[in-house]
C-alpha positions in Angstrom: 29.9 59.9 148.7 27.1 62.0 150.1 24.0 61.1 152.0 21.3 63.1 153.8 20.9 63.2 157.6 17.6 63.7 159.5 15.0 61.8 161.4 12.8 59.4 159.4 9.1 59.7 160.1 6.2 57.8 158.6 4.2 60.2 156.5 1.2 57.7 156.4 0.3 57.4 160.1 2.5 60.1 161.5 3.1 58.0 164.6 6.6 56.6 163.9 9.8 58.5 164.1 13.3 57.1 164.0 16.9 57.9 163.0 17.4 55.1 160.4 15.8 54.0 157.2 15.9 50.4 158.4 13.7 51.2 161.4 11.2 53.0 159.1 11.0 50.0 156.8 10.5 47.7 159.7 7.5 49.8 160.9 6.0 49.9 157.4 6.5 46.1 157.0 4.6 45.4 160.2 1.7 47.8 159.7 -0.8 48.8 157.1 1.4 51.8 156.3 3.4 49.7 154.0 0.4 48.9 151.8 -0.3 52.6 151.5 3.2 53.3 150.3 3.1 50.5 147.8 -0.2 51.9 146.4 1.3 55.3 146.0 4.4 54.0 144.2 2.2 52.0 141.9 0.3 55.0 140.8 3.4 57.1 140.1 5.7 56.7 137.1 9.1 56.4 138.8 11.0 57.0 135.6 9.4 60.3 134.9 12.0 62.9 135.7 9.9 65.9 136.7 9.5 68.2 139.7 6.7 70.5 140.7 8.8 73.5 139.8 10.1 72.8 136.3 10.7 70.2 133.7 14.2 68.9 133.5 14.5 70.0 129.8 13.9 73.6 130.9 16.7 73.7 133.4 19.5 76.1 132.5 23.0 74.6 132.2 23.9 75.9 135.6 20.6 76.5 137.5 20.1 78.3 140.7 20.6 75.8 143.6 17.4 74.4 145.0 17.8 72.5 148.2 16.0 69.1 148.0 14.9 67.5 151.2 13.5 64.1 151.9 10.2 63.4 153.6 9.4 60.6 155.9 8.9 58.1 153.1 12.5 58.5 152.2 12.9 54.8 151.6 11.4 55.4 148.1 14.7 56.8 146.9 16.8 54.2 148.6 17.2 50.8 147.0 17.1 47.8 149.3 20.8 47.2 148.9 21.9 50.8 148.9 20.4 51.8 152.2 21.5 48.9 154.3 23.3 50.2 157.3 26.3 48.2 158.8 29.1 48.7 161.2 31.5 47.2 158.6 33.3 49.1 155.9 31.0 50.2 153.2 31.8 48.5 149.9 30.6 49.1 146.4 31.3 46.3 144.0 32.0 46.8 140.4 31.7 43.9 137.9 34.8 43.8 135.7 33.9 43.2 132.0 36.8 42.6 129.6 37.0 45.1 126.7 36.5 43.7 123.3 39.8 43.0 121.6 41.8 42.9 124.8 43.6 39.6 125.8 41.7 37.5 128.4 42.4 38.3 132.0 44.7 35.8 133.6 44.0 33.9 136.8 46.6 31.8 138.5 43.8 29.4 139.5 43.4 28.3 135.9 47.2 27.8 135.2 48.5 24.4 134.5 52.0 23.3 135.6 54.0 20.4 134.2 56.7 19.2 136.7 60.0 17.5 135.7 59.4 13.9 136.6 61.8 12.6 139.2 63.7 15.8 139.9 64.1 16.9 143.5 63.4 13.4 144.9 64.5 12.6 148.4 67.5 10.3 148.8 66.3 6.7 149.2 66.9 5.1 152.6 66.8 8.4 154.5 63.8 8.9 156.8 62.8 12.4 157.6 65.5 14.0 159.8 65.5 16.6 162.5 66.1 20.1 161.4 68.6 22.2 163.3 65.7 23.8 165.3 64.2 20.5 166.2 67.6 19.2 167.3 68.3 22.3 169.4 64.8 22.1 171.0 65.3 18.4 171.9 68.8 19.0 173.4 67.4 21.8 175.5 64.7 19.6 176.9 67.1 16.7 177.5 69.5 18.9 179.4 66.7 20.6 181.4 67.5 24.0 180.0 65.2 26.8 179.3 64.6 27.8 175.7 66.1 31.2 176.5 69.5 29.8 177.5 72.2 31.3 177.7 70.0 34.2 178.9 68.4 33.9 182.3 64.9 34.8 181.1 62.9 36.2 178.3 63.3 39.8 179.4 67.1 39.5 179.4 67.0 38.0 175.9 64.9 40.9 174.6 67.3 43.4 176.2 70.3 41.7 174.6 68.5 41.5 171.3 67.7 45.2 171.4 71.3 46.1 172.2 72.6 44.1 169.2 70.0 45.2 166.6 69.3 48.8 167.6 72.5 50.2 166.2 74.1 51.3 169.5 77.9 51.3 169.4 80.1 49.0 171.6 81.0 52.0 173.8 77.3 52.7 174.3 76.7 49.1 175.2 79.5 49.3 177.8 78.1 52.5 179.3 74.6 51.2 179.4 75.6 47.9 181.1 77.5 49.9 183.8 74.6 52.2 184.7 73.6 51.8 188.4 69.9 51.5 187.6 70.7 48.6 185.2 73.1 46.8 187.6 70.9 47.3 190.7 67.4 46.9 189.4 67.6 45.0 186.1 70.6 42.9 187.3 71.6 41.3 184.0 74.1 38.5 183.8 76.5 40.8 181.9 78.4 43.7 183.6 80.1 45.3 180.7 80.6 45.0 176.9 83.1 42.1 177.3 80.7 39.9 179.3 77.8 40.9 177.1 79.5 39.9 173.9 80.8 36.7 175.5 77.1 35.9 176.2 76.2 36.6 172.6 79.0 34.3 171.4 77.5 31.4 173.4 74.5 31.4 171.0 74.4 28.6 168.4 76.7 29.5 165.5 75.4 29.7 161.9 76.8 29.4 158.4 80.2 28.0 159.4 81.9 31.2 160.5 84.5 33.4 158.8 88.0 32.6 157.6 90.7 35.1 156.4 93.2 34.3 153.8 96.2 36.5 153.2 97.1 37.3 149.6 100.5 38.6 148.6 100.4 40.7 145.5 103.7 41.1 143.7 103.9 44.3 141.6 106.1 45.4 138.7 107.5 48.5 140.4 110.9 47.9 141.9 112.2 49.1 145.3 115.5 48.8 147.3 115.2 46.5 150.3 117.1 46.7 153.6 120.0 44.8 152.1 120.3 47.1 149.2 118.9 44.7 146.7 116.3 45.7 144.1 113.1 43.8 144.6 109.5 44.2 143.4 107.1 46.0 145.6 104.5 43.7 147.3 101.2 44.3 149.0 99.4 41.9 151.4 95.6 41.8 151.2 93.0 40.1 153.2 90.2 38.0 151.7 87.4 37.4 154.2 85.1 34.6 153.3 82.9 31.8 154.5 81.9 28.5 152.9 79.1 29.1 150.4 78.0 25.4 150.5 77.4 25.8 154.3 75.4 28.9 153.6 73.3 27.0 151.0 72.7 24.3 153.6 71.4 26.9 156.0 68.9 28.2 153.5 67.8 24.8 152.3 67.0 23.6 155.8 65.5 26.8 157.2 62.0 25.8 158.4 60.7 29.3 157.6 61.0 28.5 153.9 59.3 25.1 154.1 56.3 26.4 152.1 58.4 28.5 149.7 61.3 26.2 148.6 61.0 24.6 145.2 63.1 21.6 144.3 62.0 20.8 140.8 61.6 22.8 137.6 58.2 23.2 135.9 56.6 24.5 132.8 53.6 26.7 133.4 50.7 27.3 131.0 47.7 29.6 131.2 45.2 26.9 130.3 44.8 23.1 129.8 45.4 23.6 126.0 49.1 24.2 126.8 49.2 26.8 124.0 50.3 29.8 126.1 53.4 29.6 128.2 53.7 31.6 131.4 56.8 32.3 133.4 57.3 34.0 136.8 59.8 32.5 139.2 63.1 31.0 138.2 61.9 27.4 138.3 59.4 28.1 135.6 62.1 29.2 133.1 63.9 27.2 130.5 67.3 27.2 132.1 66.3 25.0 135.0 64.4 22.6 132.9 67.3 22.3 130.4 69.9 21.8 133.1 68.0 19.1 134.8 68.6 15.6 133.3 66.7 12.4 133.8 69.3 10.0 132.2 71.9 8.4 134.4 74.2 7.8 131.4 74.5 11.6 131.0 77.0 11.7 133.8 79.7 11.2 131.3 78.5 14.3 129.5 78.6 16.2 132.8 74.8 16.4 133.1 72.9 15.8 136.3 71.8 12.3 137.2 68.2 11.3 137.8 66.5 12.5 140.9 69.0 15.3 141.6 68.0 18.6 143.1 69.4 21.9 141.7 70.2 24.6 144.1 70.0 27.6 141.8 72.7 29.9 143.2 72.3 33.6 142.6 75.4 35.8 143.3 75.7 39.5 143.4 78.8 41.7 144.0 79.3 45.4 143.9 81.9 47.8 145.4 80.4 50.3 147.8 81.5 53.3 149.7 81.7 53.0 153.5 82.8 56.4 154.7 80.0 59.0 154.3 81.7 62.4 154.3 85.4 61.9 154.0 88.0 59.2 153.4 88.1 56.4 150.8 87.0 53.4 152.9 85.3 50.9 150.6 84.1 47.3 150.8 83.4 44.8 148.1 80.7 42.4 149.4 79.6 39.2 147.6 76.1 38.0 148.3 74.4 34.7 147.8 70.8 33.6 147.6 68.8 30.8 145.9 66.5 30.8 143.0 64.6 28.0 144.7 63.0 30.7 146.8 60.4 33.1 145.3 61.6 36.5 144.4 59.4 38.2 146.9 61.1 36.3 149.7 64.7 36.6 148.6 64.4 40.3 147.8 63.2 41.2 151.3 66.0 41.9 153.8 63.9 41.0 156.8 63.5 37.4 155.6 67.3 37.0 155.8 67.2 34.8 152.6 70.4 36.6 151.3 73.7 35.8 152.8 77.0 37.6 152.7 79.7 35.1 151.8 82.8 37.3 151.4 84.5 40.6 151.2 86.7 41.0 148.1 89.8 43.1 149.1 89.8 46.7 147.8 93.2 48.1 146.9 94.6 50.8 144.6 97.4 48.3 143.7 100.1 51.0 143.9 102.8 48.3 143.6 101.9 48.2 139.9 102.6 50.8 137.3 99.5 52.8 136.1 99.3 51.0 132.8 98.9 47.6 134.5 96.7 48.4 137.4 93.4 48.0 135.6 94.3 44.5 134.3 95.8 43.4 137.6 92.6 44.5 139.3 90.7 42.2 137.0 93.1 39.4 137.9 92.9 40.0 141.6 89.1 39.9 141.5 89.0 36.6 139.7 91.7 35.1 141.9 89.6 36.0 145.0 86.3 34.8 143.5 88.0 31.5 142.6 89.1 30.9 146.2 85.7 32.0 147.5 83.8 29.6 145.2 86.2 26.7 145.4 83.8 24.6 147.6 80.9 25.5 145.3 82.8 24.1 142.3 83.4 20.8 144.1 79.8 20.4 145.4 78.2 21.1 142.0 80.3 18.7 140.0 78.0 15.9 138.6 80.9 13.4 138.7 81.1 13.8 142.5 77.5 13.0 143.3 76.5 16.3 144.7 76.0 17.1 148.4 73.4 15.5 150.6 71.5 18.3 152.3 68.7 18.2 154.9 65.8 20.3 153.5 63.2 22.4 155.2 60.5 19.6 154.8 62.7 17.2 156.8 63.9 15.1 153.8 67.5 14.6 152.6 68.2 15.4 148.9 71.2 15.1 146.7 71.7 18.8 146.0 73.9 20.2 143.2 74.6 23.9 143.8 75.0 25.5 140.4 75.7 29.1 139.6 72.5 30.2 137.8 72.5 34.0 137.9 74.9 36.8 138.6 73.4 40.2 139.5 75.7 43.1 138.8 75.7 46.5 137.1 77.4 46.9 133.7 81.0 47.6 134.9 80.7 44.6 137.2 79.3 42.4 134.5 82.3 43.3 132.3 84.6 42.5 135.2 83.1 39.1 135.8 82.9 38.2 132.1 86.4 39.4 131.5 85.5 41.6 128.6 86.3 45.3 127.8 83.9 47.9 129.0 82.8 49.0 125.5 81.5 45.6 124.6 78.4 43.5 125.6 79.2 40.9 128.3 76.6 38.5 126.9 77.1 38.5 123.1 79.8 39.3 120.5 78.2 42.5 119.2 81.0 45.0 118.3 81.1 48.3 120.0 80.0 50.2 116.8 77.0 48.0 116.4 75.4 48.1 119.8 72.6 50.4 118.7 71.4 48.0 116.0 68.3 45.9 116.7 70.2 42.7 116.0 70.7 39.5 118.0 74.4 38.8 117.7 76.1 35.4 118.5 76.2 34.8 122.2 79.4 34.4 124.0 80.5 30.9 124.7 82.7 29.8 127.7 84.4 27.1 125.8 85.4 29.4 122.9 86.4 32.1 125.3 88.8 29.8 127.2 90.2 28.6 123.8 90.9 32.2 122.9 92.6 32.8 126.2 94.8 29.7 125.7 95.7 30.8 122.2 96.6 34.3 123.6 98.9 32.7 126.1 100.7 31.1 123.2 101.0 34.4 121.4 97.9 34.4 119.2 95.7 37.4 120.2 93.4 37.5 117.2 90.3 36.1 118.9 91.0 37.9 122.2 91.2 41.3 120.3 88.2 40.5 118.1 85.9 39.5 121.0 87.1 42.2 123.4 88.5 39.7 126.0 90.9 40.6 128.8 93.8 38.3 129.4 92.8 36.8 132.8 92.2 33.4 134.3 88.4 33.5 134.9 87.1 32.1 138.2 84.1 30.6 136.4 86.1 28.3 134.2 85.9 25.5 136.7 82.3 26.0 137.8 80.3 23.0 136.7 77.5 23.4 134.1 78.0 27.2 134.2 77.7 29.5 131.2 78.7 32.8 133.0 77.6 34.9 130.0 74.1 33.4 130.3 74.1 34.1 134.1 73.9 37.9 133.6 70.3 38.8 134.3 68.5 42.0 133.4 69.3 44.9 135.7 66.2 47.2 135.6 67.7 49.8 138.0 71.0 50.5 136.3 70.1 49.6 132.7 66.6 51.0 132.3 65.7 53.4 135.1 69.0 55.1 135.5 70.6 54.3 132.2 68.3 54.3 129.2 65.7 56.6 130.8 67.4 59.1 133.1 70.9 59.3 131.6 69.9 59.2 128.0 66.2 59.5 127.1 65.5 62.5 129.5 68.5 64.4 128.2 67.8 63.7 124.5 64.1 64.6 124.9 65.0 67.9 126.7 67.4 68.7 123.8 64.5 68.2 121.3 62.4 71.1 122.7 62.2 74.0 120.2 64.1 76.6 122.4 67.3 78.2 121.4 69.2 77.9 124.7 69.7 74.8 126.8 68.7 76.7 130.0 65.3 77.5 128.4 64.7 73.8 127.5 65.6 72.7 131.1 63.3 75.4 132.5 60.5 74.3 130.3 60.8 70.7 131.5 61.0 71.9 135.1 57.9 74.0 134.7 56.0 71.1 133.2 57.0 68.8 136.1 55.9 71.5 138.6 52.5 71.8 136.8 51.7 68.1 137.0 48.5 67.5 139.1 49.3 66.0 142.5 48.3 62.4 143.3 48.8 60.3 146.4 51.0 57.8 144.5 53.0 60.3 142.5 56.0 62.2 143.6 55.4 65.8 142.9 58.6 67.5 141.7 57.7 70.9 143.1 61.1 72.4 142.0 61.4 70.4 138.8 64.1 67.9 138.2 67.2 70.1 137.4 67.8 70.9 141.0 67.6 67.3 142.3 71.0 66.5 143.6 70.7 62.9 144.7 68.9 60.5 142.5 67.5 57.1 143.6 65.4 54.4 142.0 62.2 56.1 143.4 62.9 59.3 141.6 63.5 57.5 138.3 60.2 55.6 138.7 58.2 58.6 139.6 59.6 60.6 136.7 58.6 57.7 134.3 55.0 57.9 135.5 54.5 61.5 134.2 57.3 62.0 131.7 55.1 61.3 128.7 52.6 63.9 129.9 55.5 66.4 130.4 56.7 66.0 126.9 53.2 66.1 125.3 52.7 69.4 123.4 56.3 70.5 123.9 58.4 67.9 122.1 58.0 66.7 118.5 55.6 63.9 118.0 58.4 61.6 116.8 60.1 62.1 120.2 56.9 61.4 122.1 56.4 58.2 120.1 60.0 57.1 120.8 59.7 57.9 124.5 56.4 56.0 124.7 57.9 52.9 123.3 60.8 52.9 125.8 58.4 53.5 128.7 56.2 50.6 127.5 59.3 48.4 127.5 60.3 49.5 131.0 56.8 48.8 132.4 56.6 45.4 130.7 60.0 44.6 132.1 58.6 45.0 135.6 55.8 42.5 135.2 55.9 39.8 137.9 54.4 37.3 135.5 54.8 37.0 131.8 53.1 35.1 129.1 53.9 34.6 125.4 51.5 37.5 124.7 53.1 40.0 127.1 56.6 39.0 125.9 55.4 39.6 122.4 54.2 43.0 123.4 57.5 43.7 125.1 59.3 42.8 121.9 57.0 45.1 119.9 57.7 48.0 122.2 61.4 47.5 121.6 60.8 47.3 117.8 58.8 50.6 117.9 61.7 52.3 119.7 64.2 51.2 117.0 61.7 52.3 114.3 61.3 55.8 115.7 64.7 56.6 117.3 66.3 57.8 114.0 63.5 60.3 113.2 63.4 61.5 116.8 67.1 62.0 117.6 69.4 61.4 114.6 67.5 63.5 112.0 67.3 66.3 114.5 71.1 66.2 115.1 70.7 65.3 118.8 72.5 61.9 118.3 74.8 60.4 115.8 74.4 56.8 116.9 73.0 54.7 119.6 76.0 52.5 120.3 75.4 52.5 124.1 75.7 49.2 126.0 72.7 49.8 128.2 70.5 50.4 125.1 71.9 47.2 123.6 71.1 45.3 126.8 67.4 45.7 126.0 67.8 43.1 123.3 68.6 40.4 125.9 65.6 41.0 128.2 63.0 38.8 126.6 65.3 35.8 126.1 66.5 36.1 129.7 62.9 36.3 131.0 62.1 33.1 129.1 65.2 31.5 130.5 65.4 32.7 134.1 62.0 34.1 135.0 60.8 37.7 135.4 63.4 40.5 135.4 62.1 42.1 138.6 63.4 39.0 140.4 67.0 40.0 139.6 66.9 43.8 140.0 70.1 45.1 141.5 68.0 47.2 144.0 68.2 44.0 146.1 72.0 44.1 146.4 72.0 47.9 146.8 69.7 47.5 149.8 71.9 44.7 151.3 74.8 47.1 151.4 73.1 49.0 154.2 73.0 45.9 156.5 76.1 44.0 155.5 78.5 46.9 154.8 77.5 50.3 156.0 76.0 49.4 159.4 78.7 46.9 160.0 81.3 49.5 159.3 79.6 52.0 161.6 79.8 49.4 164.4 83.5 49.1 164.0 86.4 51.2 165.3 87.2 52.2 161.7 90.6 50.5 162.1 91.2 47.0 160.8 87.5 47.3 160.1 86.9 44.3 157.9 87.7 41.8 160.7 85.4 43.7 163.0 82.7 43.8 160.4 82.8 40.0 160.0 82.6 39.5 163.7 79.7 41.9 164.1 77.8 40.1 161.3 78.5 36.8 163.0 76.9 38.0 166.2 74.0 39.7 164.5 73.2 36.6 162.4 73.4 34.5 165.6 70.8 36.8 167.2 68.5 36.5 164.1 68.9 32.8 164.1 68.1 32.5 167.8 65.2 34.8 167.2 63.8 32.5 164.5 64.3 29.5 166.8 62.4 31.0 169.6 59.6 32.1 167.3 59.4 28.5 166.0 59.8 26.8 169.4 57.3 29.0 171.2 54.9 29.3 168.2 54.7 33.1 168.4 55.8 36.0 166.4 58.7 38.1 167.6 58.2 41.8 167.2 60.5 43.7 164.9 63.0 46.2 166.3 62.8 49.5 164.4 61.5 48.5 161.0 64.4 47.1 159.3 62.7 46.5 156.2 60.8 47.6 153.3 61.9 46.3 150.0 62.2 49.9 148.8 62.5 53.0 150.9 60.0 55.7 149.9 61.0 59.3 149.7 60.0 61.8 152.4 57.6 63.6 150.0 55.8 60.4 149.2 55.6 59.4 152.9 53.9 62.8 153.7 51.4 62.3 150.9 50.5 58.8 152.0 50.0 59.9 155.7 47.4 62.4 154.5 45.3 59.6 152.9 45.7 56.8 155.3 44.0 58.1 158.4 40.4 57.4 157.6 41.2 53.9 156.3 43.4 53.0 159.3 41.0 54.3 162.0 37.6 53.8 160.6 37.7 50.7 158.4 37.0 47.1 159.3 37.4 43.9 157.4 35.1 42.8 154.6 32.9 39.7 154.5 34.9 36.4 154.8 33.3 35.0 151.6 35.9 36.7 149.5 39.1 34.9 148.6 41.9 37.5 148.5 43.2 39.1 151.7 45.7 41.9 151.8 48.1 43.1 154.5 45.3 45.0 156.3 43.1 42.0 156.4 40.7 43.2 153.7 39.3 40.2 151.8 39.4 40.6 148.1 37.7 38.6 145.3 40.0 37.9 142.4 37.4 39.0 139.8 36.0 42.0 141.6 36.7 45.7 141.9 35.3 47.5 144.8 35.7 50.8 146.6 35.9 51.2 150.3 35.5 54.2 152.6 35.2 55.0 156.3 32.4 53.6 158.4 31.2 57.1 159.4 31.4 60.2 157.2 33.7 62.7 158.9 32.0 65.9 157.5 28.5 67.4 157.9 28.2 70.1 155.2 25.4 72.3 154.0 24.7 72.8 150.3 26.2 76.3 150.5 29.5 74.8 151.6 29.3 72.1 149.0 28.8 74.7 146.3 31.3 77.3 147.6 34.2 75.1 148.8 33.7 71.8 146.9 32.6 73.2 143.5 29.3 71.3 143.5 27.4 74.1 141.8 25.0 71.6 140.2 24.7 69.4 143.2 20.9 69.6 143.4 20.4 68.9 139.7 22.8 66.0 139.6 21.4 64.4 142.8 17.9 64.5 141.4 19.1 63.1 138.1 21.0 60.3 139.9 17.9 59.3 141.9 15.6 59.3 138.9 18.0 57.3 136.8 18.1 54.6 139.5 14.4 54.7 140.2 15.0 56.0 143.7 13.3 59.4 143.9 10.4 59.8 146.3 7.1 61.5 145.3 7.5 64.2 148.0 11.1 64.8 147.0 10.7 68.6 147.3 8.5 68.8 150.3 11.1 69.3 153.1 14.6 70.7 153.5 17.5 68.8 155.1 20.1 70.9 156.9 23.3 69.1 156.2 24.8 66.2 154.2 27.3 63.7 155.4 30.4 63.9 153.2 33.3 61.5 152.8 36.7 63.0 152.2 38.2 60.1 150.3 37.6 56.5 149.2 39.9 53.8 147.9 39.4 51.6 144.8 40.8 48.1 144.9 41.0 46.7 141.4 40.9 43.0 140.6 44.0 40.9 141.1 46.4 40.9 138.2 49.1 38.2 138.4 51.4 40.5 136.3 51.3 43.0 139.2 52.2 40.5 141.9 50.4 39.3 145.0 50.1 42.7 146.7 46.8 44.5 146.5 46.9 47.8 144.7 45.0 50.8 146.0 43.8 53.9 144.2 42.9 56.7 146.6 40.4 59.3 145.4 40.3 62.5 147.4 37.8 65.4 147.7 39.3 67.9 150.1 39.1 71.7 149.8 42.0 74.0 150.5 42.6 75.2 154.0 45.1 77.0 156.2 47.6 75.1 158.4 50.4 76.3 160.7 52.9 75.8 157.9 50.8 77.8 155.5 48.3 77.2 152.7 47.4 73.6 151.9 46.0 73.3 148.3 42.8 71.4 147.5 42.7 67.9 146.2 39.9 66.9 143.9 41.0 63.8 141.9 39.5 63.2 138.5 37.7 59.9 138.0 36.6 58.3 134.7 33.5 56.2 135.6 32.0 53.8 133.1 28.2 53.9 133.4 27.5 51.0 131.1 29.1 48.9 128.4 27.6 51.1 125.7 30.0 53.8 126.8 33.1 51.6 126.1 33.1 52.1 122.3 33.2 55.9 122.5 35.9 56.0 125.1 38.0 53.3 123.4 37.6 55.3 120.1 38.9 58.4 121.8 42.0 56.6 123.0 42.5 55.0 119.6 42.7 58.5 118.2 45.3 59.4 120.7 47.2 56.2 119.9 47.1 56.9 116.2 48.3 60.4 116.8 51.3 59.2 118.7 
């Protein structure tokens, strides 16, 4: 990261003087000076590490600094590649060599996929049709209308778009529209909020619009009516919904998803030998392949006919709080997306690949006695979901022939929308499954056996319905044995649906918050050898505070006991350092158990799995069960592990094989959607009769987004975002501040790399799939003397190490000690970009290495940042380093 700066003169003729090595080399190549330099180099032994002052063996461990300078023939210590000057970002490549014994590195380019023959075929006799955008464009041209209609021009459209998406209230829209400067200078076609919203309502509608159905709930508490008669109390509730089949049609024909939509299942293998299965997206899992059928006679068995296309419906529901500081305003949104889309697309709110299809009414059901409210709440939910999904049940029925849908590629297909996955936290899963909240919603494990590493019999919809029918006739044996609530489940009439198999892993609530934060952190803290609980917590806090800072780590400067509001980001950042926090403080059995759980959590977040990685994931779960007794039961911290979230870990690997990687079904997706579809919609309402206003607000906002996509497609240009609506995960303020510190040099000084490389990240940096490299700024920002390097940067052996480096690489000049440079150009940071790993997803990962001393700022003292780097000099070093880690591994 350091290079010398001075003029370069020819020490042969003394006539040439320049500021670059390249110029000096050019001079020597064109004159006889070059021959003289070659003769000098031939006479000297370049590998002899000596100086005119002392032999290297005689140097003390920390010698007095000697300032080396570089004479005119400085090219002798620069290799031809190392000294090349360019305006592009400097790049040092590192060949990646697989360690002996490690599994071979995967490359998607070598994967082999087997498609399901005939599945997803277009309907015969249908030529490619117009999409909704193509039809709208044609109609505008035929009618002689501008593409901006109903707005008078582009500027008015952008103003209206900003007013709808910026979050201003209706009152503020009205005030803004009536401002004299707006009416006299801008002169929009709207004069107030009424005319503004009328203009918005003229935009093409999407997704069929909203309907409201009133539900009358009859309770068991009696009251006296106006006539003096005793009648049961009733409550009228509103179910707001829209047709899910129409929403699916919108997604299937959205031209933005033309390159993303998949219509057929496939089996993916890592090589042509087909001996190692791989799975990532939903269409690569076993469920889709098993559900698809190629035999027409299977219709009688309610299997899909040949050529059919499955729309893999993914639902999510979760009750959420609307009022922030006071009140009990709540909403219960139901979301829909498709497994035909990649997880990276459907999880991103800005893609609008997730659709709100309904609001389940939220009520305290005060017309029922306290003993019945819980059960009646279950029944109300299932009644509402049954009405909401009624059209889905008809459309997916194999006996009805499916629904012909226009797809994004212009072809018409016979689509069968089938419920494939249901994303929910544990209480919501129990609600949907209709089981009690101390049981597993996927299998029949009893509540006192949830901590055992056993795979129990899976729940079966047919047997469950038979048990409910028997209960209706007075036989409650199976209902009680299996922990079933007496309801009429909405999923009973959904075609080809095993609701218990639809429950996908929930990494956020089950692992990050549940197993790790709520249980493992508490138990590990209790295992510390301190008498009082306060002392144990203080020890954990101190250890978190003592963790070295890193640009990609949240530094808990006050520990964790004072954190009042936890999010997924806090859990993830705790997991990164928690093993180091416990090391040396907790018993070795606890550390081993924690390590097994953390291994499982990190494997669960892979974005591509193979048979090998799933085997390792199962092994980490096995190690947890092997060590948990010694870690927590023998020490009287726990009596058992009959916790549903711990039991849920047993279902992760089978569900990944069936439905694809777990990260694609993380409930962080639905939690993020609450902001757009519930909280912002509520803030835009008058807070009275708010559900109706929320539905109307969402209709208008989606019309804006749809028209925005149409204009982007019709004009073939990108529409700029308004106020960054979207990252998949919001980072904490502390993390943002740390990233700002490291991003400046890269953003301002770095340009793109050569176009010969194949991977390109979001910044335009080209990346080769098998290559690591580091990048840094075009121009070093610092010019430092050796005194500064030694006093502020800790480089007290800089001269010695620099000379050793040059000799090792055969780069030291003969007259190495003849002159003295004044300053060295120093880089503050560099970034290492490792090779692409399919398990980590498509995004490039960066590791920033900093070398900045402490300094004073207005806010106070800023500590130094000198990151530790382990650099492998050669393959001969691998064995020693690997052996060291093996010792650690055996010790744990």
